[in-house]
N, CA, C and O of each residue as an XYZ file, in Angstrom:
672
protein
N      95.312    176.138    176.988
C      94.688    174.459    176.194
C      96.147    173.815    176.680
O      97.240    174.369    176.563
N      95.912    172.641    177.196
C      96.685    171.539    177.585
C      96.397    170.337    176.672
O      95.727    169.415    177.135
N      96.783    170.286    175.605
C      96.433    168.718    174.734
C      97.632    168.115    174.169
O      98.427    168.686    173.422
N      97.673    167.368    174.429
C      98.918    166.793    173.936
C      98.461    165.815    172.675
O      97.747    164.813    172.717
N      99.138    166.466    171.494
C      98.632    165.485    169.845
C      97.036    165.803    169.804
O      96.280    164.868    169.542
N      96.521    167.058    170.047
C      95.199    166.976    169.885
C      94.783    166.974    168.294
O      95.610    167.284    167.436
N      93.604    166.647    168.011
C      92.823    166.406    166.981
C      92.215    167.816    166.994
O      92.158    168.569    167.966
N      91.670    168.097    165.465
C      91.304    169.750    165.059
C      90.236    169.819    166.035
O      90.219    170.819    166.752
N      89.213    168.808    166.215
C      87.810    168.648    166.915
C      88.625    169.070    168.273
O      88.298    170.178    168.698
N      89.570    168.424    168.983
C      89.744    169.057    170.450
C      90.142    170.548    170.391
O      89.699    171.444    171.109
N      90.986    170.643    169.485
C      91.112    172.428    169.459
C      89.845    173.181    169.397
O      89.506    173.959    170.288
N      89.238    172.975    168.474
C      87.925    173.666    168.526
C      87.031    173.736    169.524
O      86.323    174.727    169.705
N      87.004    172.843    170.138
C      86.294    172.028    171.337
C      86.884    173.230    172.500
O      86.112    173.772    173.291
N      88.081    173.475    172.463
C      88.822    174.318    173.631
C      88.557    175.697    173.309
O      88.175    176.440    174.214
N      88.754    176.261    171.812
C      88.375    177.706    171.387
C      87.302    177.783    171.551
O      87.109    178.856    172.122
N      86.230    177.180    171.367
C      84.841    177.489    171.463
C      84.274    177.510    173.061
O      83.225    178.078    173.362
N      85.043    176.877    173.932
C      84.871    176.887    175.359
C      85.358    177.802    175.834
O      84.845    178.072    176.920
N      86.642    178.864    175.353
C      87.351    179.676    175.954
C      86.328    180.968    175.537
O      86.234    181.980    176.231
N      85.648    180.764    174.390
C      84.555    182.015    173.806
C      83.527    181.270    173.313
O      83.576    180.697    172.225
N      82.364    181.242    174.248
C      81.448    180.016    174.052
C      80.185    180.899    172.955
O      79.097    180.350    172.782
N      80.422    181.977    172.428
C      79.579    182.676    171.772
C      79.967    181.991    170.327
O      79.398    182.467    169.344
N      80.663    181.177    170.175
C      80.793    180.368    168.959
C      80.838    179.034    168.584
O      81.183    178.423    169.595
N      80.684    178.309    167.728
C      80.397    176.899    167.765
C      81.092    176.473    166.291
O      81.386    177.330    165.458
N      81.272    175.308    166.122
C      81.454    174.938    164.655
C      80.894    173.577    164.251
O      80.588    172.687    165.044
N      80.828    173.540    163.346
C      80.344    172.136    162.605
C      81.383    171.439    161.258
O      81.771    172.170    160.346
N      81.614    170.466    161.296
C      82.303    169.574    160.121
C      81.442    169.838    159.059
O      80.225    169.781    159.234
N      81.925    170.119    157.980
C      80.994    169.983    156.779
C      81.716    169.360    155.576
O      82.561    169.852    154.829
N      80.981    167.772    155.597
C      81.749    166.850    154.918
C      83.081    166.382    155.462
O      83.125    166.497    156.687
N      84.180    165.888    154.916
C      85.605    165.638    155.231
C      86.193    166.901    154.871
O      87.403    167.029    155.053
N      85.508    167.883    154.374
C      87.065    169.039    154.138
C      87.028    170.122    155.024
O      88.009    170.658    155.540
N      85.621    170.479    155.208
C      85.493    171.964    155.638
C      85.057    171.840    157.209
O      84.487    170.860    157.689
N      85.331    172.696    157.719
C      85.189    173.165    159.042
C      84.435    174.636    159.018
O      85.165    175.607    158.819
N      82.823    174.893    159.235
C      82.351    176.278    159.445
C      82.236    176.500    160.947
O      81.528    175.938    161.782
N      83.304    177.662    161.072
C      82.926    178.440    162.457
C      82.151    179.459    162.367
O      82.300    180.365    161.547
N      81.091    179.373    163.371
C      80.091    180.463    163.454
C      79.685    181.076    164.824
O      79.996    180.429    165.824
N      78.941    182.401    164.999
C      78.431    182.586    166.091
C      77.335    181.531    166.419
O      76.936    180.770    165.538
N      76.792    181.484    167.839
C      75.761    180.564    168.236
C      74.520    181.124    167.397
O      74.244    182.323    167.392
N      73.906    180.312    166.798
C      72.541    180.725    166.477
C      72.654    181.084    164.737
O      71.698    180.886    163.988
N      73.748    181.541    164.344
C      73.917    181.905    163.070
C      73.266    180.858    161.968
O      72.478    181.228    161.097
N      73.615    179.797    162.102
C      72.990    178.787    161.076
C      71.872    178.660    161.171
O      71.500    177.825    160.347
N      70.978    179.088    161.818
C      69.338    179.009    161.809
C      68.700    180.395    161.895
O      67.495    180.641    161.946
N      69.842    181.357    161.904
C      69.066    182.689    161.515
C      68.691    183.192    160.378
O      69.644    183.478    159.654
N      67.412    183.462    159.839
C      67.006    183.773    158.766
C      67.501    184.821    158.362
O      67.679    184.795    157.144
N      67.779    185.659    158.806
C      68.930    187.028    158.439
C      70.115    187.354    157.852
O      70.544    188.347    157.265
N      70.663    185.976    158.231
C      72.152    185.574    158.243
C      72.103    185.434    156.756
O      71.236    184.724    156.245
N      73.028    186.104    155.997
C      73.332    186.336    154.645
C      73.799    184.908    153.955
O      73.450    184.579    152.821
N      74.496    184.249    154.665
C      75.039    182.806    154.400
C      73.926    181.781    154.413
O      73.957    180.893    153.561
N      72.885    181.820    155.355
C      71.924    180.680    155.088
C      70.866    181.172    153.972
O      69.768    180.616    153.938
N      71.185    182.241    153.027
C      70.157    182.448    151.863
C      70.124    181.392    151.026
O      71.175    181.150    150.432
N      68.952    180.522    150.769
C      69.047    179.752    149.698
C      69.059    180.371    148.028
O      68.576    181.467    147.746
N      69.479    179.767    147.364
C      69.925    180.155    146.061
C      69.523    178.947    145.095
O      70.147    177.887    145.050
N      68.261    179.287    144.236
C      67.624    178.203    143.401
C      68.610    177.663    142.296
O      68.651    176.554    141.762
N      69.248    178.578    142.148
C      70.051    177.936    140.830
C      71.100    179.180    140.087
O      70.741    180.100    139.352
N      72.540    178.833    140.575
C      73.533    179.737    140.173
C      74.807    179.270    139.357
O      75.587    178.435    139.812
N      74.944    179.798    138.262
C      76.186    179.147    137.494
C      77.111    180.201    137.339
O      76.774    181.380    137.239
N      78.449    179.728    137.314
C      79.514    180.531    137.208
C      80.220    179.866    136.215
O      80.937    178.923    136.550
N      80.127    180.246    134.869
C      80.834    180.006    133.859
C      81.811    181.111    132.994
O      81.461    181.949    132.164
N      83.053    180.814    133.466
C      83.661    182.203    133.017
C      85.292    182.205    133.358
O      85.731    181.295    134.060
N      86.032    183.063    132.938
C      87.203    183.033    133.532
C      87.747    183.524    134.536
O      88.294    184.578    134.210
N      87.892    183.269    135.724
C      87.588    184.051    137.233
C      88.638    182.948    137.907
O      88.858    181.758    137.684
N      89.185    183.940    138.856
C      90.081    183.114    140.073
C      89.022    182.934    140.818
O      88.153    183.799    140.926
N      88.975    181.666    141.482
C      88.199    181.352    142.794
C      88.182    182.764    143.902
O      87.138    183.212    144.377
N      89.183    183.175    144.103
C      89.006    184.020    145.325
C      88.177    185.291    144.757
O      87.408    185.888    145.511
N      88.358    185.703    143.362
C      87.187    186.517    142.976
C      85.767    186.430    143.489
O      85.102    187.219    144.162
N      85.468    185.120    142.923
C      83.959    184.661    142.990
C      83.700    184.741    144.219
O      82.625    185.271    144.498
N      84.552    184.267    145.323
C      84.321    184.472    146.706
C      84.053    185.959    147.089
O      82.984    186.179    147.659
N      84.675    186.739    146.908
C      84.853    188.051    147.252
C      83.480    189.168    146.642
O      83.067    190.238    147.089
N      83.005    188.235    145.300
C      82.100    189.143    144.876
C      80.927    187.990    144.538
O      80.415    187.983    143.418
N      80.541    187.052    145.520
C      79.815    186.447    145.598
C      78.244    186.768    144.944
O      77.613    186.183    144.063
N      77.940    187.883    145.730
C      76.575    188.261    145.044
C      76.642    188.213    143.593
O      75.709    187.549    143.139
N      77.291    188.607    142.855
C      77.775    188.558    141.555
C      76.841    187.236    140.899
O      75.915    187.233    140.088
N      77.444    186.282    141.544
C      76.930    184.954    140.931
C      75.938    184.134    141.528
O      75.676    182.979    141.192
N      75.332    184.877    142.546
C      74.320    184.117    143.572
C      72.708    185.185    143.409
O      72.256    185.988    144.224
N      72.333    184.907    142.473
C      70.937    185.826    141.900
C      70.228    186.016    143.065
O      70.357    187.205    143.356
N      69.609    185.505    143.804
C      68.726    185.630    145.268
C      69.733    186.641    145.973
O      69.249    187.705    146.361
N      71.141    186.398    146.182
C      71.649    186.893    147.095
C      71.592    188.458    146.789
O      71.271    189.330    147.596
N      72.022    188.659    145.275
C      72.219    190.010    144.607
C      71.138    190.833    144.797
O      71.156    192.015    145.143
N      69.767    189.816    144.437
C      68.341    190.657    144.680
C      68.325    190.995    146.071
O      67.958    192.134    146.362
N      68.679    190.157    147.032
C      68.131    191.007    148.663
C      68.916    192.040    149.018
O      68.602    192.890    149.852
N      70.258    191.986    148.218
C      71.013    193.114    148.653
C      70.234    194.310    147.812
O      69.861    195.351    148.351
N      70.097    194.087    146.793
C      69.820    195.347    146.401
C      68.313    195.838    146.647
O      68.089    197.026    146.880
N      67.424    195.012    146.596
C      66.197    195.265    147.551
C      66.541    195.875    148.631
O      66.193    197.055    148.636
N      67.099    195.518    149.561
C      67.654    196.233    150.994
C      68.443    197.612    150.458
O      67.719    198.532    150.839
N      69.268    198.019    149.949
C      69.715    198.980    149.781
C      68.740    200.360    148.873
O      68.870    201.574    149.032
N      67.874    199.690    148.018
C      66.798    200.373    147.273
C      65.865    200.847    148.499
O      65.550    202.035    148.430
N      65.334    200.091    149.677
C      64.619    200.326    150.571
C      65.128    201.634    151.391
O      64.436    202.515    151.900
N      66.467    201.507    151.369
C      67.237    202.473    152.318
C      67.348    203.837    151.586
O      67.215    204.915    152.165
N      67.612    203.691    150.212
C      67.648    204.915    149.300
C      66.249    205.303    149.942
O      66.305    206.215    150.768
N      65.288    204.876    149.746
C      64.013    205.780    149.787
C      63.709    206.441    151.054
O      63.135    207.520    151.204
N      64.273    205.470    152.149
C      64.054    205.833    153.466
C      65.081    207.198    153.679
O      64.712    208.196    154.298
N      66.488    207.048    153.026
C      67.260    208.285    153.104
C      67.242    209.466    152.287
O      67.421    210.642    152.600
N      66.978    208.899    151.115
C      67.051    210.037    149.835
C      68.694    209.855    149.061
O      69.189    210.365    148.056
N      69.099    209.075    149.872
C      70.701    208.797    149.502
C      70.809    207.549    148.117
O      70.320    206.424    148.217
N      71.484    208.014    146.985
C      71.348    206.839    146.063
C      72.113    205.613    146.641
O      72.786    205.790    147.656
N      72.055    204.378    146.063
C      72.509    203.367    146.165
C      73.592    202.812    145.087
O      73.474    203.379    144.001
N      74.363    202.079    145.126
C      75.187    201.588    144.205
C      76.414    201.542    144.214
O      76.821    202.163    145.196
N      77.372    201.047    143.517
C      78.711    200.965    143.603
C      79.575    201.480    142.271
O      79.221    201.250    141.115
N      80.460    202.026    142.552
C      81.039    202.493    141.059
C      82.817    201.648    141.182
O      83.365    201.307    142.230
N      83.300    201.520    139.949
C      84.201    200.801    139.776
C      84.179    199.821    138.610
O      83.200    199.575    137.905
N      85.473    199.265    138.500
C      85.366    198.258    136.808
C      86.056    196.792    137.753
O      86.761    196.647    138.753
N      85.449    195.996    136.867
C      85.628    194.438    137.304
C      86.634    194.036    136.140
O      86.371    193.884    134.947
N      87.585    193.933    136.650
C      88.826    193.316    135.541
C      88.928    191.754    135.860
O      88.452    191.054    136.753
N      89.652    191.529    134.886
C      89.784    189.832    134.835
C      91.198    189.565    133.663
O      91.383    190.247    132.655
N      91.965    188.550    134.065
C      93.059    188.517    133.372
C      92.755    187.089    132.413
O      91.974    186.172    132.671
N      93.748    187.269    131.108
C      93.773    186.064    130.487
C      94.443    184.826    130.910
O      94.511    183.755    130.307
N      94.943    185.171    132.093
C      95.392    183.536    132.616
C      94.725    183.064    133.734
O      95.176    182.133    134.402
N      93.154    183.924    134.121
C      92.093    183.198    135.150
C      91.946    181.687    134.446
O      91.938    181.321    133.271
N      91.836    181.001    135.690
C      91.323    179.520    134.868
C      89.673    179.745    134.503
O      89.018    180.732    134.837
N      89.320    178.916    133.956
C      88.065    178.599    133.463
C      87.214    178.143    134.732
O      87.587    177.122    135.310
N      86.242    178.739    135.144
C      85.093    178.183    136.137
C      84.296    177.809    135.654
O      83.671    178.680    135.050
N      83.644    176.179    135.517
C      82.357    176.068    135.316
C      81.651    174.883    136.355
O      81.738    173.669    136.541
N      80.959    175.961    136.855
C      79.994    175.174    138.264
C      78.903    175.725    138.003
O      78.738    176.822    137.472
N      77.711    174.595    138.556
C      76.326    175.092    138.730
C      75.638    174.540    139.810
O      75.817    173.328    139.932
N      74.845    175.106    140.696
C      74.742    175.095    141.730
C      72.829    175.077    141.750
O      72.128    175.905    141.169
N      72.437    174.168    142.393
C      71.128    174.486    142.640
C      70.618    173.934    144.001
O      71.074    172.934    144.555
N      69.314    174.953    144.603
C      68.944    174.612    145.676
C      70.323    174.395    146.580
O      70.640    173.255    146.917
N      71.096    175.502    146.940
C      71.880    175.312    147.830
C      72.213    176.939    148.542
O      71.849    177.991    148.017
N      72.847    176.849    149.613
C      72.859    177.882    150.594
C      74.056    178.894    150.065
O      74.941    178.434    149.343
N      74.054    180.079    150.392
C      75.169    180.687    150.378
C      76.669    180.306    150.742
O      77.735    180.350    150.128
N      76.305    179.940    151.919
C      77.692    178.990    152.787
C      77.672    177.895    151.966
O      78.833    177.491    152.032
N      77.105    177.207    151.277
C      77.368    175.748    150.649
C      78.087    175.832    149.308
O      78.844    175.019    148.777
N      77.616    177.140    148.858
C      78.449    177.485    147.547
C      79.689    178.283    147.542
O      80.396    178.388    146.539
N      79.952    178.859    148.706
C      81.215    179.103    148.932
C      82.064    178.023    149.015
O      83.106    177.795    148.400
N      81.358    177.252    150.036
C      82.494    175.640    150.401
C      83.009    175.015    149.117
O      84.159    174.627    148.910
N      81.808    174.973    148.153
C      82.124    174.336    146.718
C      83.077    175.411    145.857
O      84.017    174.841    145.303
N      83.028    176.550    145.685
C      84.323    177.188    145.198
C      85.570    177.236    145.675
O      86.506    177.281    144.876
N      85.805    177.234    147.096
C      87.074    176.496    147.896
C      87.227    175.315    147.516
O      88.438    175.299    147.292
N      86.714    173.950    147.202
C      86.830    173.035    146.804
C      87.161    173.099    145.354
O      88.231    172.568    145.055
N      86.612    173.526    144.586
C      87.378    173.952    143.289
C      88.644    174.506    143.157
O      89.471    174.184    142.303
N      88.796    175.461    144.141
C      90.265    176.101    144.054
C      91.203    175.025    144.529
O      92.334    174.992    144.045
N      90.805    174.067    145.509
C      91.688    173.359    145.955
C      91.897    172.118    144.729
O      93.034    171.655    144.645
N      91.072    171.698    143.998
C      91.484    170.950    142.612
C      92.306    171.644    141.668
O      93.197    171.169    140.964
N      91.823    173.046    141.751
C      92.608    173.919    140.808
C      94.157    173.516    141.233
O      94.805    172.689    140.590
N      94.545    174.042    142.121
C      95.881    174.020    142.946
C      96.501    172.675    142.545
O      97.555    172.620    141.912
N      95.789    171.552    142.947
C      96.172    170.243    142.717
C      96.811    169.981    141.097
O      97.805    169.344    140.750
N      96.129    170.501    140.547
C      96.152    170.240    138.901
C      96.938    171.300    138.373
O      97.214    171.101    137.190
N      97.431    172.448    138.878
C      98.344    173.916    138.585
C      98.762    174.314    139.836
O      97.886    174.801    140.552
N     100.020    174.220    140.339
C     100.534    175.126    141.521
C     100.436    176.287    141.270
O     100.391    176.952    142.305
N     100.363    177.036    140.116
C     100.411    178.468    140.192
C      99.272    179.157    140.483
O      99.251    180.378    140.326
N      98.156    178.457    140.952
C      96.691    179.012    141.468
C      96.794    178.414    142.894
O      97.384    177.351    143.091
N      96.150    179.193    143.975
C      96.195    179.021    145.137
C      94.654    178.245    145.861
O      93.502    178.521    145.526
N      94.990    177.446    146.695
C      94.001    176.612    147.199
C      93.752    177.715    148.105
O      94.688    178.062    148.825
N      92.183    178.579    148.221
C      91.435    179.532    149.146
C      90.629    178.887    149.974
O      90.323    177.720    149.726
N      90.153    179.533    151.089
C      89.198    179.049    151.908
C      88.543    180.813    152.103
O      89.133    181.848    151.794
N      87.475    180.700    152.571
C      86.461    182.161    152.524
C      85.971    182.343    154.114
O      85.644    181.451    154.897
N      86.013    183.453    154.286
C      85.361    184.132    155.557
C      84.458    185.264    154.921
O      84.465    185.915    153.876
N      83.550    185.167    156.247
C      82.302    186.389    156.166
C      82.584    187.147    157.400
O      82.921    186.722    158.506
N      82.356    188.504    156.941
C      82.361    189.354    158.327
C      81.267    190.339    157.978
O      81.192    190.819    156.847
N      80.313    190.679    159.067
C      79.650    191.760    158.933
C      80.027    193.015    159.632
O      79.944    193.125    160.856
N      80.522    194.139    158.698
C      81.036    195.075    159.630
C      79.559    196.014    159.926
O      78.736    196.450    159.121
N      79.613    196.096    161.217
C      78.196    196.948    161.653
C      78.333    198.412    161.302
O      79.383    198.942    161.663
N      77.410    199.188    160.629
C      77.512    200.588    160.413
C      76.243    200.725    160.130
O      75.719    200.242    159.126
N      75.535    201.530    161.172
C      74.380    201.966    161.231
C      73.905    202.881    160.161
O      72.776    202.899    159.669
N      75.139    203.802    159.804
C      74.489    204.709    158.683
C      74.926    203.863    157.085
O      74.850    204.568    156.079
N      75.286    202.657    156.943
C      75.574    202.035    155.774
C      74.275    202.333    154.707
O      73.118    202.619    155.017
N      74.782    202.189    153.524
C      73.552    202.605    152.697
C      73.015    201.351    152.140
O      72.346    201.411    151.108
N      73.230    200.275    152.690
C      72.800    198.740    152.462
C      71.499    198.293    152.945
O      70.900    197.296    152.544
N      71.034    199.277    154.016
C      69.710    198.728    154.673
C      69.822    197.675    155.638
O      68.878    197.263    156.311
N      71.092    197.214    155.693
C      71.488    196.002    156.577
C      71.941    196.367    157.810
O      72.034    195.437    158.611
N      72.282    197.568    158.234
C      72.841    198.116    159.356
C      74.176    197.821    159.295
O      74.717    197.582    160.374
N      74.758    197.784    158.426
C      76.390    197.375    158.145
C      76.492    196.890    156.705
O      75.509    196.832    155.967
N      77.970    196.474    156.265
C      78.397    195.807    155.116
C      78.617    194.292    155.258
O      79.366    193.958    156.176
N      78.163    193.468    154.611
C      78.572    192.105    154.406
C      79.837    192.168    153.710
O      79.907    192.795    152.653
N      80.932    191.530    154.242
C      82.205    191.251    153.418
C      82.520    189.732    153.394
O      82.352    188.948    154.328
N      83.054    189.431    152.040
C      83.419    188.043    151.500
C      85.172    188.606    151.669
O      85.640    189.653    151.222
N      85.855    187.580    152.418
C      87.234    187.593    151.726
C      87.886    186.063    151.501
O      87.290    185.047    151.859
N      88.815    186.057    151.043
C      89.498    184.591    151.466
C      90.943    184.606    152.355
O      91.611    185.630    152.507
N      91.308    183.258    152.924
C      92.179    183.218    153.267
C      92.873    182.072    152.903
O      94.029    181.901    153.291
């Protein structure tokens, strides 16, 4: 890459030219979503799943919401559960997760409501909330999100792998 004082768009153009399997789009003035070609219109891509109504009204850090987005997006949770149930029927292996969900007294109050948005749009909104939170109180971090699908044909999810949401 031989650019002098490049813009973010020029850098992304060069990166996508170097690996043409990927593309990007600016989402408003704040976000850049980078994704595999065709992923934005792929009906099986979990980020494209439309959520009719989601409410996050509790004390949680934004990074927890991002990592556990199925807990806050009912259609996503139902889809994942239905797929895991179907897989359990086929294999006879029970589905589910174990563990506790912890939260702290110092977590910020999040009060967000979403209507008719994709999982991708909800994640972007939670990231925006984290940036606003950081501007008000520097004890909190502004975070963005990334999605990875870990391919594993033996996964009990019924998806052929594991969806993973994380922050950076």
